[in-house]
PDB file with one MODEL, atoms N, CA, C and O in Angstrom:
MODEL        1
ATOM      1  N   MET A   1       0.845  -1.170   0.000  1.00  0.00           N
ATOM      2  CA  MET A   1       0.000   0.000   0.000  1.00  0.00           C
ATOM      3  C   MET A   1       0.890   1.233   0.000  1.00  0.00           C
ATOM      4  O   MET A   1       1.924   1.268   0.666  1.00  0.00           O
ATOM      5  N   LYS A   2       0.476   2.236  -0.751  1.00  0.00           N
ATOM      6  CA  LYS A   2       1.239   3.478  -0.868  1.00  0.00           C
ATOM      7  C   LYS A   2       0.627   4.563   0.018  1.00  0.00           C
ATOM      8  O   LYS A   2      -0.523   4.469   0.447  1.00  0.00           O
ATOM      9  N   CYS A   3       1.435   5.599   0.280  1.00  0.00           N
ATOM     10  CA  CYS A   3       1.005   6.696   1.149  1.00  0.00           C
ATOM     11  C   CYS A   3      -0.311   7.324   0.687  1.00  0.00           C
ATOM     12  O   CYS A   3      -1.196   7.581   1.503  1.00  0.00           O
ATOM     13  N   ASN A   4      -0.441   7.572  -0.622  1.00  0.00           N
ATOM     14  CA  ASN A   4      -1.665   8.228  -1.090  1.00  0.00           C
ATOM     15  C   ASN A   4      -2.903   7.365  -0.851  1.00  0.00           C
ATOM     16  O   ASN A   4      -3.988   7.896  -0.614  1.00  0.00           O
ATOM     17  N   GLU A   5      -2.753   6.044  -0.911  1.00  0.00           N
ATOM     18  CA  GLU A   5      -3.880   5.155  -0.633  1.00  0.00           C
ATOM     19  C   GLU A   5      -4.238   5.198   0.864  1.00  0.00           C
ATOM     20  O   GLU A   5      -5.411   5.179   1.236  1.00  0.00           O
ATOM     21  N   VAL A   6      -3.215   5.257   1.696  1.00  0.00           N
ATOM     22  CA  VAL A   6      -3.454   5.348   3.142  1.00  0.00           C
ATOM     23  C   VAL A   6      -4.172   6.653   3.451  1.00  0.00           C
ATOM     24  O   VAL A   6      -5.152   6.661   4.195  1.00  0.00           O
ATOM     25  N   LYS A   7      -3.693   7.754   2.887  1.00  0.00           N
ATOM     26  CA  LYS A   7      -4.292   9.059   3.168  1.00  0.00           C
ATOM     27  C   LYS A   7      -5.752   9.110   2.745  1.00  0.00           C
ATOM     28  O   LYS A   7      -6.568   9.735   3.423  1.00  0.00           O
ATOM     29  N   LYS A   8      -6.094   8.464   1.637  1.00  0.00           N
ATOM     30  CA  LYS A   8      -7.483   8.454   1.180  1.00  0.00           C
ATOM     31  C   LYS A   8      -8.402   7.727   2.159  1.00  0.00           C
ATOM     32  O   LYS A   8      -9.591   8.033   2.248  1.00  0.00           O
ATOM     33  N   ASN A   9      -7.850   6.775   2.882  1.00  0.00           N
ATOM     34  CA  ASN A   9      -8.656   5.942   3.777  1.00  0.00           C
ATOM     35  C   ASN A   9      -8.436   6.254   5.251  1.00  0.00           C
ATOM     36  O   ASN A   9      -9.012   5.600   6.121  1.00  0.00           O
ATOM     37  N   LEU A  10      -7.605   7.251   5.531  1.00  0.00           N
ATOM     38  CA  LEU A  10      -7.168   7.497   6.896  1.00  0.00           C
ATOM     39  C   LEU A  10      -8.303   7.861   7.843  1.00  0.00           C
ATOM     40  O   LEU A  10      -8.364   7.320   8.947  1.00  0.00           O
ATOM     41  N   MET A  11      -9.187   8.742   7.459  1.00  0.00           N
ATOM     42  CA  MET A  11     -10.275   9.149   8.352  1.00  0.00           C
ATOM     43  C   MET A  11     -11.186   7.956   8.661  1.00  0.00           C
ATOM     44  O   MET A  11     -11.588   7.765   9.809  1.00  0.00           O
ATOM     45  N   ASN A  12     -11.510   7.166   7.654  1.00  0.00           N
ATOM     46  CA  ASN A  12     -12.341   5.983   7.891  1.00  0.00           C
ATOM     47  C   ASN A  12     -11.604   4.978   8.770  1.00  0.00           C
ATOM     48  O   ASN A  12     -12.219   4.325   9.613  1.00  0.00           O
ATOM     49  N   TYR A  13     -10.292   4.849   8.579  1.00  0.00           N
ATOM     50  CA  TYR A  13      -9.479   3.966   9.420  1.00  0.00           C
ATOM     51  C   TYR A  13      -9.531   4.429  10.870  1.00  0.00           C
ATOM     52  O   TYR A  13      -9.769   3.626  11.773  1.00  0.00           O
ATOM     53  N   LEU A  14      -9.308   5.721  11.095  1.00  0.00           N
ATOM     54  CA  LEU A  14      -9.308   6.254  12.451  1.00  0.00           C
ATOM     55  C   LEU A  14     -10.680   6.137  13.110  1.00  0.00           C
ATOM     56  O   LEU A  14     -10.778   6.003  14.329  1.00  0.00           O
ATOM     57  N   ASP A  15     -11.734   6.188  12.304  1.00  0.00           N
ATOM     58  CA  ASP A  15     -13.097   6.053  12.821  1.00  0.00           C
ATOM     59  C   ASP A  15     -13.520   4.589  12.964  1.00  0.00           C
ATOM     60  O   ASP A  15     -14.623   4.303  13.429  1.00  0.00           O
ATOM     61  N   GLY A  16     -12.639   3.661  12.562  1.00  0.00           N
ATOM     62  CA  GLY A  16     -12.970   2.237  12.648  1.00  0.00           C
ATOM     63  C   GLY A  16     -13.970   1.791  11.608  1.00  0.00           C
ATOM     64  O   GLY A  16     -14.715   0.833  11.812  1.00  0.00           O
ATOM     65  N   LYS A  17     -13.981   2.504  10.475  1.00  0.00           N
ATOM     66  CA  LYS A  17     -14.979   2.224   9.434  1.00  0.00           C
ATOM     67  C   LYS A  17     -14.384   1.536   8.204  1.00  0.00           C
ATOM     68  O   LYS A  17     -14.904   1.682   7.097  1.00  0.00           O
ATOM     69  N   VAL A  18     -13.297   0.786   8.396  1.00  0.00           N
ATOM     70  CA  VAL A  18     -12.727   0.024   7.290  1.00  0.00           C
ATOM     71  C   VAL A  18     -12.820  -1.455   7.629  1.00  0.00           C
ATOM     72  O   VAL A  18     -12.838  -1.840   8.798  1.00  0.00           O
ATOM     73  N   ASP A  19     -12.877  -2.279   6.584  1.00  0.00           N
ATOM     74  CA  ASP A  19     -12.951  -3.713   6.850  1.00  0.00           C
ATOM     75  C   ASP A  19     -11.591  -4.226   7.336  1.00  0.00           C
ATOM     76  O   ASP A  19     -10.583  -3.523   7.267  1.00  0.00           O
ATOM     77  N   LYS A  20     -11.590  -5.439   7.816  1.00  0.00           N
ATOM     78  CA  LYS A  20     -10.394  -6.016   8.433  1.00  0.00           C
ATOM     79  C   LYS A  20      -9.210  -6.051   7.469  1.00  0.00           C
ATOM     80  O   LYS A  20      -8.080  -5.751   7.856  1.00  0.00           O
ATOM     81  N   GLU A  21      -9.465  -6.412   6.234  1.00  0.00           N
ATOM     82  CA  GLU A  21      -8.390  -6.504   5.233  1.00  0.00           C
ATOM     83  C   GLU A  21      -7.721  -5.145   5.011  1.00  0.00           C
ATOM     84  O   GLU A  21      -6.493  -5.049   5.000  1.00  0.00           O
ATOM     85  N   LEU A  22      -8.518  -4.114   4.839  1.00  0.00           N
ATOM     86  CA  LEU A  22      -7.966  -2.781   4.621  1.00  0.00           C
ATOM     87  C   LEU A  22      -7.258  -2.280   5.880  1.00  0.00           C
ATOM     88  O   LEU A  22      -6.208  -1.643   5.793  1.00  0.00           O
ATOM     89  N   ARG A  23      -7.828  -2.566   7.037  1.00  0.00           N
ATOM     90  CA  ARG A  23      -7.191  -2.167   8.300  1.00  0.00           C
ATOM     91  C   ARG A  23      -5.796  -2.776   8.412  1.00  0.00           C
ATOM     92  O   ARG A  23      -4.849  -2.091   8.799  1.00  0.00           O
ATOM     93  N   LEU A  24      -5.664  -4.048   8.077  1.00  0.00           N
ATOM     94  CA  LEU A  24      -4.364  -4.724   8.145  1.00  0.00           C
ATOM     95  C   LEU A  24      -3.376  -4.135   7.142  1.00  0.00           C
ATOM     96  O   LEU A  24      -2.193  -3.987   7.448  1.00  0.00           O
ATOM     97  N   LEU A  25      -3.856  -3.799   5.951  1.00  0.00           N
ATOM     98  CA  LEU A  25      -2.983  -3.179   4.950  1.00  0.00           C
ATOM     99  C   LEU A  25      -2.480  -1.816   5.436  1.00  0.00           C
ATOM    100  O   LEU A  25      -1.296  -1.500   5.317  1.00  0.00           O
ATOM    101  N   ILE A  26      -3.388  -1.028   5.977  1.00  0.00           N
ATOM    102  CA  ILE A  26      -3.005   0.294   6.480  1.00  0.00           C
ATOM    103  C   ILE A  26      -2.020   0.151   7.630  1.00  0.00           C
ATOM    104  O   ILE A  26      -1.010   0.854   7.672  1.00  0.00           O
ATOM    105  N   GLU A  27      -2.301  -0.750   8.558  1.00  0.00           N
ATOM    106  CA  GLU A  27      -1.409  -0.936   9.698  1.00  0.00           C
ATOM    107  C   GLU A  27      -0.036  -1.438   9.263  1.00  0.00           C
ATOM    108  O   GLU A  27       0.979  -1.061   9.849  1.00  0.00           O
ATOM    109  N   GLY A  28      -0.002  -2.277   8.252  1.00  0.00           N
ATOM    110  CA  GLY A  28       1.282  -2.732   7.709  1.00  0.00           C
ATOM    111  C   GLY A  28       2.070  -1.566   7.140  1.00  0.00           C
ATOM    112  O   GLY A  28       3.283  -1.479   7.332  1.00  0.00           O
ATOM    113  N   HIS A  29       1.393  -0.678   6.447  1.00  0.00           N
ATOM    114  CA  HIS A  29       2.048   0.507   5.889  1.00  0.00           C
ATOM    115  C   HIS A  29       2.535   1.415   7.010  1.00  0.00           C
ATOM    116  O   HIS A  29       3.654   1.925   6.953  1.00  0.00           O
ATOM    117  N   LEU A  30       1.713   1.619   8.019  1.00  0.00           N
ATOM    118  CA  LEU A  30       2.083   2.498   9.125  1.00  0.00           C
ATOM    119  C   LEU A  30       3.303   1.982   9.877  1.00  0.00           C
ATOM    120  O   LEU A  30       4.090   2.770  10.402  1.00  0.00           O
ATOM    121  N   ASN A  31       3.464   0.667   9.931  1.00  0.00           N
ATOM    122  CA  ASN A  31       4.644   0.091  10.581  1.00  0.00           C
ATOM    123  C   ASN A  31       5.930   0.450   9.851  1.00  0.00           C
ATOM    124  O   ASN A  31       7.004   0.480  10.453  1.00  0.00           O
ATOM    125  N   LYS A  32       5.822   0.723   8.555  1.00  0.00           N
ATOM    126  CA  LYS A  32       7.011   1.002   7.735  1.00  0.00           C
ATOM    127  C   LYS A  32       7.206   2.478   7.424  1.00  0.00           C
ATOM    128  O   LYS A  32       8.315   2.890   7.085  1.00  0.00           O
ATOM    129  N   CYS A  33       6.153   3.287   7.532  1.00  0.00           N
ATOM    130  CA  CYS A  33       6.200   4.674   7.044  1.00  0.00           C
ATOM    131  C   CYS A  33       6.059   5.668   8.200  1.00  0.00           C
ATOM    132  O   CYS A  33       4.978   5.827   8.767  1.00  0.00           O
ATOM    133  N   SER A  34       7.149   6.323   8.532  1.00  0.00           N
ATOM    134  CA  SER A  34       7.117   7.280   9.642  1.00  0.00           C
ATOM    135  C   SER A  34       6.287   8.513   9.301  1.00  0.00           C
ATOM    136  O   SER A  34       5.685   9.107  10.196  1.00  0.00           O
ATOM    137  N   THR A  35       6.240   8.910   8.037  1.00  0.00           N
ATOM    138  CA  THR A  35       5.456  10.081   7.633  1.00  0.00           C
ATOM    139  C   THR A  35       3.965   9.852   7.895  1.00  0.00           C
ATOM    140  O   THR A  35       3.289  10.712   8.460  1.00  0.00           O
ATOM    141  N   CYS A  36       3.468   8.713   7.490  1.00  0.00           N
ATOM    142  CA  CYS A  36       2.054   8.403   7.706  1.00  0.00           C
ATOM    143  C   CYS A  36       1.763   8.184   9.193  1.00  0.00           C
ATOM    144  O   CYS A  36       0.693   8.559   9.674  1.00  0.00           O
ATOM    145  N   ARG A  37       2.701   7.583   9.919  1.00  0.00           N
ATOM    146  CA  ARG A  37       2.529   7.421  11.364  1.00  0.00           C
ATOM    147  C   ARG A  37       2.401   8.776  12.046  1.00  0.00           C
ATOM    148  O   ARG A  37       1.578   8.947  12.946  1.00  0.00           O
ATOM    149  N   GLU A  38       3.215   9.740  11.618  1.00  0.00           N
ATOM    150  CA  GLU A  38       3.129  11.091  12.174  1.00  0.00           C
ATOM    151  C   GLU A  38       1.772  11.706  11.903  1.00  0.00           C
ATOM    152  O   GLU A  38       1.191  12.353  12.775  1.00  0.00           O
ATOM    153  N   GLN A  39       1.268  11.507  10.699  1.00  0.00           N
ATOM    154  CA  GLN A  39      -0.033  12.070  10.349  1.00  0.00           C
ATOM    155  C   GLN A  39      -1.131  11.439  11.202  1.00  0.00           C
ATOM    156  O   GLN A  39      -2.038  12.137  11.656  1.00  0.00           O
ATOM    157  N   VAL A  40      -1.058  10.136  11.423  1.00  0.00           N
ATOM    158  CA  VAL A  40      -2.030   9.455  12.278  1.00  0.00           C
ATOM    159  C   VAL A  40      -1.956  10.022  13.693  1.00  0.00           C
ATOM    160  O   VAL A  40      -2.983  10.275  14.324  1.00  0.00           O
ATOM    161  N   SER A  41      -0.750  10.216  14.178  1.00  0.00           N
ATOM    162  CA  SER A  41      -0.566  10.766  15.516  1.00  0.00           C
ATOM    163  C   SER A  41      -1.174  12.164  15.628  1.00  0.00           C
ATOM    164  O   SER A  41      -1.851  12.479  16.607  1.00  0.00           O
ATOM    165  N   LEU A  42      -0.926  12.991  14.628  1.00  0.00           N
ATOM    166  CA  LEU A  42      -1.482  14.345  14.608  1.00  0.00           C
ATOM    167  C   LEU A  42      -3.005  14.315  14.580  1.00  0.00           C
ATOM    168  O   LEU A  42      -3.660  15.032  15.337  1.00  0.00           O
ATOM    169  N   LEU A  43      -3.558  13.493  13.716  1.00  0.00           N
ATOM    170  CA  LEU A  43      -5.018  13.413  13.607  1.00  0.00           C
ATOM    171  C   LEU A  43      -5.639  12.854  14.877  1.00  0.00           C
ATOM    172  O   LEU A  43      -6.717  13.286  15.284  1.00  0.00           O
ATOM    173  N   ASN A  44      -4.967  11.897  15.506  1.00  0.00           N
ATOM    174  CA  ASN A  44      -5.475  11.372  16.779  1.00  0.00           C
ATOM    175  C   ASN A  44      -5.454  12.451  17.850  1.00  0.00           C
ATOM    176  O   ASN A  44      -6.359  12.520  18.683  1.00  0.00           O
ATOM    177  N   GLY A  45      -4.420  13.299  17.833  1.00  0.00           N
ATOM    178  CA  GLY A  45      -4.349  14.401  18.791  1.00  0.00           C
ATOM    179  C   GLY A  45      -5.489  15.379  18.605  1.00  0.00           C
ATOM    180  O   GLY A  45      -6.083  15.848  19.576  1.00  0.00           O
ATOM    181  N   ILE A  46      -5.793  15.684  17.357  1.00  0.00           N
ATOM    182  CA  ILE A  46      -6.902  16.586  17.061  1.00  0.00           C
ATOM    183  C   ILE A  46      -8.232  15.936  17.471  1.00  0.00           C
ATOM    184  O   ILE A  46      -9.106  16.594  18.037  1.00  0.00           O
ATOM    185  N   ALA A  47      -8.369  14.655  17.182  1.00  0.00           N
ATOM    186  CA  ALA A  47      -9.603  13.951  17.553  1.00  0.00           C
ATOM    187  C   ALA A  47      -9.781  13.939  19.065  1.00  0.00           C
ATOM    188  O   ALA A  47     -10.903  14.026  19.565  1.00  0.00           O
ATOM    189  N   ASP A  48      -8.670  13.830  19.794  1.00  0.00           N
ATOM    190  CA  ASP A  48      -8.753  13.866  21.259  1.00  0.00           C
ATOM    191  C   ASP A  48      -9.319  15.190  21.752  1.00  0.00           C
ATOM    192  O   ASP A  48     -10.022  15.228  22.762  1.00  0.00           O
ATOM    193  N   LEU A  49      -9.017  16.276  21.046  1.00  0.00           N
ATOM    194  CA  LEU A  49      -9.580  17.569  21.426  1.00  0.00           C
ATOM    195  C   LEU A  49     -11.101  17.547  21.352  1.00  0.00           C
ATOM    196  O   LEU A  49     -11.781  18.146  22.185  1.00  0.00           O
ATOM    197  N   TYR A  50     -11.620  16.862  20.362  1.00  0.00           N
ATOM    198  CA  TYR A  50     -13.070  16.748  20.213  1.00  0.00           C
ATOM    199  C   TYR A  50     -13.677  15.899  21.327  1.00  0.00           C
ATOM    200  O   TYR A  50     -14.766  16.194  21.820  1.00  0.00           O
ATOM    201  N   ARG A  51     -12.962  14.843  21.717  1.00  0.00           N
ATOM    202  CA  ARG A  51     -13.505  13.880  22.676  1.00  0.00           C
ATOM    203  C   ARG A  51     -13.457  14.370  24.109  1.00  0.00           C
ATOM    204  O   ARG A  51     -14.354  14.076  24.899  1.00  0.00           O
ATOM    205  N   LYS A  52     -12.422  15.111  24.446  1.00  0.00           N
ATOM    206  CA  LYS A  52     -12.218  15.516  25.836  1.00  0.00           C
ATOM    207  C   LYS A  52     -13.045  16.750  26.168  1.00  0.00           C
ATOM    208  O   LYS A  52     -13.333  17.593  25.318  1.00  0.00           O
ATOM    209  N   ASP A  53     -13.408  16.816  27.421  1.00  0.00           N
ATOM    210  CA  ASP A  53     -14.043  18.036  27.910  1.00  0.00           C
ATOM    211  C   ASP A  53     -12.929  19.033  28.157  1.00  0.00           C
ATOM    212  O   ASP A  53     -12.128  18.868  29.077  1.00  0.00           O
ATOM    213  N   SER A  54     -12.883  20.045  27.352  1.00  0.00           N
ATOM    214  CA  SER A  54     -11.827  21.044  27.437  1.00  0.00           C
ATOM    215  C   SER A  54     -12.347  22.261  28.189  1.00  0.00           C
ATOM    216  O   SER A  54     -13.527  22.597  28.089  1.00  0.00           O
ATOM    217  N   PRO A  55     -11.462  22.928  28.948  1.00  0.00           N
ATOM    218  CA  PRO A  55     -11.906  24.161  29.592  1.00  0.00           C
ATOM    219  C   PRO A  55     -12.191  25.258  28.559  1.00  0.00           C
ATOM    220  O   PRO A  55     -12.813  26.274  28.869  1.00  0.00           O
ATOM    221  N   PHE A  56     -11.730  25.036  27.347  1.00  0.00           N
ATOM    222  CA  PHE A  56     -11.961  25.989  26.262  1.00  0.00           C
ATOM    223  C   PHE A  56     -12.627  25.254  25.103  1.00  0.00           C
ATOM    224  O   PHE A  56     -11.946  24.843  24.163  1.00  0.00           O
ATOM    225  N   PRO A  57     -13.932  25.086  25.155  1.00  0.00           N
ATOM    226  CA  PRO A  57     -14.614  24.358  24.080  1.00  0.00           C
ATOM    227  C   PRO A  57     -14.405  25.044  22.738  1.00  0.00           C
ATOM    228  O   PRO A  57     -14.395  26.271  22.634  1.00  0.00           O
ATOM    229  N   LEU A  58     -14.240  24.219  21.724  1.00  0.00           N
ATOM    230  CA  LEU A  58     -14.068  24.752  20.381  1.00  0.00           C
ATOM    231  C   LEU A  58     -15.403  25.226  19.835  1.00  0.00           C
ATOM    232  O   LEU A  58     -16.408  24.526  19.958  1.00  0.00           O
ATOM    233  N   PRO A  59     -15.425  26.405  19.235  1.00  0.00           N
ATOM    234  CA  PRO A  59     -16.655  26.865  18.572  1.00  0.00           C
ATOM    235  C   PRO A  59     -16.994  25.932  17.406  1.00  0.00           C
ATOM    236  O   PRO A  59     -16.101  25.359  16.782  1.00  0.00           O
ATOM    237  N   GLN A  60     -18.264  25.787  17.124  1.00  0.00           N
ATOM    238  CA  GLN A  60     -18.708  24.902  16.043  1.00  0.00           C
ATOM    239  C   GLN A  60     -18.049  25.261  14.724  1.00  0.00           C
ATOM    240  O   GLN A  60     -17.674  24.369  13.964  1.00  0.00           O
ATOM    241  N   SER A  61     -17.899  26.549  14.435  1.00  0.00           N
ATOM    242  CA  SER A  61     -17.291  26.954  13.163  1.00  0.00           C
ATOM    243  C   SER A  61     -15.843  26.472  13.073  1.00  0.00           C
ATOM    244  O   SER A  61     -15.390  26.087  11.995  1.00  0.00           O
ATOM    245  N   LEU A  62     -15.115  26.488  14.184  1.00  0.00           N
ATOM    246  CA  LEU A  62     -13.733  26.020  14.186  1.00  0.00           C
ATOM    247  C   LEU A  62     -13.687  24.500  14.022  1.00  0.00           C
ATOM    248  O   LEU A  62     -12.822  23.975  13.321  1.00  0.00           O
ATOM    249  N   LYS A  63     -14.612  23.798  14.665  1.00  0.00           N
ATOM    250  CA  LYS A  63     -14.685  22.344  14.495  1.00  0.00           C
ATOM    251  C   LYS A  63     -14.913  21.992  13.026  1.00  0.00           C
ATOM    252  O   LYS A  63     -14.273  21.090  12.486  1.00  0.00           O
ATOM    253  N   GLU A  64     -15.826  22.710  12.395  1.00  0.00           N
ATOM    254  CA  GLU A  64     -16.129  22.451  10.985  1.00  0.00           C
ATOM    255  C   GLU A  64     -14.919  22.749  10.107  1.00  0.00           C
ATOM    256  O   GLU A  64     -14.619  21.994   9.182  1.00  0.00           O
ATOM    257  N   GLU A  65     -14.226  23.847  10.394  1.00  0.00           N
ATOM    258  CA  GLU A  65     -13.051  24.210   9.612  1.00  0.00           C
ATOM    259  C   GLU A  65     -11.944  23.176   9.786  1.00  0.00           C
ATOM    260  O   GLU A  65     -11.292  22.802   8.811  1.00  0.00           O
ATOM    261  N   LEU A  66     -11.723  22.712  11.003  1.00  0.00           N
ATOM    262  CA  LEU A  66     -10.711  21.685  11.251  1.00  0.00           C
ATOM    263  C   LEU A  66     -11.069  20.392  10.525  1.00  0.00           C
ATOM    264  O   LEU A  66     -10.204  19.742   9.938  1.00  0.00           O
ATOM    265  N   THR A  67     -12.334  20.027  10.568  1.00  0.00           N
ATOM    266  CA  THR A  67     -12.772  18.816   9.881  1.00  0.00           C
ATOM    267  C   THR A  67     -12.493  18.907   8.389  1.00  0.00           C
ATOM    268  O   THR A  67     -12.007  17.947   7.792  1.00  0.00           O
ATOM    269  N   LEU A  68     -12.794  20.044   7.783  1.00  0.00           N
ATOM    270  CA  LEU A  68     -12.525  20.223   6.352  1.00  0.00           C
ATOM    271  C   LEU A  68     -11.036  20.160   6.051  1.00  0.00           C
ATOM    272  O   LEU A  68     -10.630  19.538   5.069  1.00  0.00           O
ATOM    273  N   LEU A  69     -10.217  20.793   6.882  1.00  0.00           N
ATOM    274  CA  LEU A  69      -8.771  20.772   6.673  1.00  0.00           C
ATOM    275  C   LEU A  69      -8.213  19.365   6.799  1.00  0.00           C
ATOM    276  O   LEU A  69      -7.339  18.973   6.025  1.00  0.00           O
ATOM    277  N   ILE A  70      -8.702  18.610   7.756  1.00  0.00           N
ATOM    278  CA  ILE A  70      -8.251  17.236   7.925  1.00  0.00           C
ATOM    279  C   ILE A  70      -8.622  16.394   6.711  1.00  0.00           C
ATOM    280  O   ILE A  70      -7.801  15.634   6.198  1.00  0.00           O
ATOM    281  N   LYS A  71      -9.854  16.532   6.260  1.00  0.00           N
ATOM    282  CA  LYS A  71     -10.302  15.757   5.090  1.00  0.00           C
ATOM    283  C   LYS A  71      -9.484  16.121   3.859  1.00  0.00           C
ATOM    284  O   LYS A  71      -9.108  15.239   3.087  1.00  0.00           O
ATOM    285  N   LYS A  72      -9.202  17.411   3.662  1.00  0.00           N
ATOM    286  CA  LYS A  72      -8.382  17.835   2.517  1.00  0.00           C
ATOM    287  C   LYS A  72      -6.980  17.265   2.631  1.00  0.00           C
ATOM    288  O   LYS A  72      -6.410  16.822   1.634  1.00  0.00           O
ATOM    289  N   SER A  73      -6.425  17.268   3.813  1.00  0.00           N
ATOM    290  CA  SER A  73      -5.083  16.754   4.043  1.00  0.00           C
ATOM    291  C   SER A  73      -5.021  15.259   3.740  1.00  0.00           C
ATOM    292  O   SER A  73      -4.030  14.774   3.193  1.00  0.00           O
ATOM    293  N   CYS A  74      -6.062  14.542   4.090  1.00  0.00           N
ATOM    294  CA  CYS A  74      -6.073  13.101   3.875  1.00  0.00           C
ATOM    295  C   CYS A  74      -6.244  12.735   2.400  1.00  0.00           C
ATOM    296  O   CYS A  74      -5.869  11.634   1.996  1.00  0.00           O
ATOM    297  N   LYS A  75      -6.790  13.618   1.608  1.00  0.00           N
ATOM    298  CA  LYS A  75      -7.020  13.348   0.193  1.00  0.00           C
ATOM    299  C   LYS A  75      -5.787  13.607  -0.661  1.00  0.00           C
ATOM    300  O   LYS A  75      -5.733  13.176  -1.812  1.00  0.00           O
ATOM    301  N   LYS A  76      -4.794  14.307  -0.113  1.00  0.00           N
ATOM    302  CA  LYS A  76      -3.599  14.632  -0.892  1.00  0.00           C
ATOM    303  C   LYS A  76      -2.762  13.416  -1.166  1.00  0.00           C
ATOM    304  O   LYS A  76      -1.719  13.518  -1.811  1.00  0.00           O
TER     305      LYS A  76
ENDMDL
END
């Protein structure tokens, strides 16, 4: 699997919305590719902001903008 294929499927992978075969392919790639591992780490950090109760809640408009930026980044 190549980086561009991983990036296209990354959001679904992080959301647990890929089948077992694709998950294994992505994980195999992540074991070998530090660039994609970094991107996963970054996206997980951003997702944690959404999940945690923060003393500074993100405005809805910022959440939407971040979501769009993440999706665009994953499509590259």
